[in-house]
N, C-alpha and C positions, 0 to 999 in steps of 0.2 A: 503496497501499500506507502502511496507516492507522501502522502504528508501525514505519515503514525509516525511521530515522536520516541515509537522505540522500536518501529525499523530503520533509523536512521540509528539509534546509540549504533545496532548491531552490524548498520554501516560502517563504525566510526565517526560519520559525522557531526556530534552529537555526546557530549565528552560525557563518563558517571564515572564510579570510582566503582567498580568491580568489584566485586566477591568471590566468582568462579565462569568459569568458562567452559564448555565440551562443544563438537560440533550441536547438538542440537539447544544445547542450553543458555544463557548467559545470565547473572543474578550481580545485581550490587543495588547499593544504596540509594532507599527510597528519599530521592531532596524535602520530600518535607514528610517528614517521619510523625508518628505517631508518639516510638521512645528509640532509645542511640542504641543500633545496631537493626532498624528495623531496612528491611531489604526489600525488594524488586524480585521476583523473577521471570521469567520470557522465556518462551522459541523462538530460538535465531529466524525461524519461518516464518511469516505470519498469522494466524490466527482471532477471533477475533471471539472466542468465549473456548473461557483451558477443556472444556466439554467438544469441543472439534478437535480437540489434537488427538492424529487418529492412535499414539503411542501415553496417556491415562496413567494407565499408571506409570510406568515406570517416567513418564514423570512429576509426577508425585511421590515419588522414590527420591530425583535428586530433592527437593522443596526438601524432604526429612534428611535428605545428608546436611544439609544447607542450612538447618535450623538446628541441627547436633551440635553444630560448628558452631556456631555464633553463639549458641546459648552454653557452651565451655568458655570461648575466650570471650566471651563477655559476663559471665556466668550473673546470667537471670538465670531467675526462678522461675517460667516454660513457655514456651515459646505458643505464640497463638498463627493462627491460617487462617485470612483473607482472602474469599476470589468473590470479591468485588462484579465491578466492569466498568461500572457509567464512567468511570475518569478517565483513561483511554483505552480507546475499538484496540486493547491485540485483547489477546490471553496475555492473564500474568495472575504471580499467588505473591499477594503483600504476606511476609515471616516475619512478623512480628514476635520482639523477646519483651518479656513481661520479667516489671518487676517493684518489689516491695512500693505500696504509697505511687504509681510509676501517672496516675489522672487519668486513665483508660477508663472509670466511672462509667464516666456519662457517657461511652459508643455502649458503654455495656447494659447500659438502659434502657438502648429503642427495646419494644415490645412491644407485640399483639395481643391484640386482645380477640381469643375469638369469645361468639355467637353461641349461646347457644345448643349443640348438634352439631355448630358450622364441625369439630374437629373428625364427629364417625363418616355423616362422605363427605368429605377431603379425603378420608383415606380411603376409604370403597373405590370413585374414583381415581385412584390411585393406584391404588393394586387393579382396576382394574384392567388399566393400562400391561402393568406389568405381565 
């Protein structure tokens, strides 16, 4: 994709603080981090959504490996993975180290309230598609 910021990072047209790279994937520090060490893991080939990536399991194994290295290096308490997808139209996983009192509480307050009977209906609809 011509105007994709992540594709430009892959091509070296935009600088990034790379922390991992192989033939298929690239990981770099997020320029707008939620916490210290917050990184993004992207496929080098442009896919819009993470679920479009043919080797989805391999992609998440790479994310896991990177997360464990970040956790050890920065002494994070635990790691969080987010696949939000609306900020940049290129598949990406946020790998976010979590620390005591790291101010992520506001993000964690996001919550949806189901109406009575809605959970049953939705679970049946999804099961019927599997």
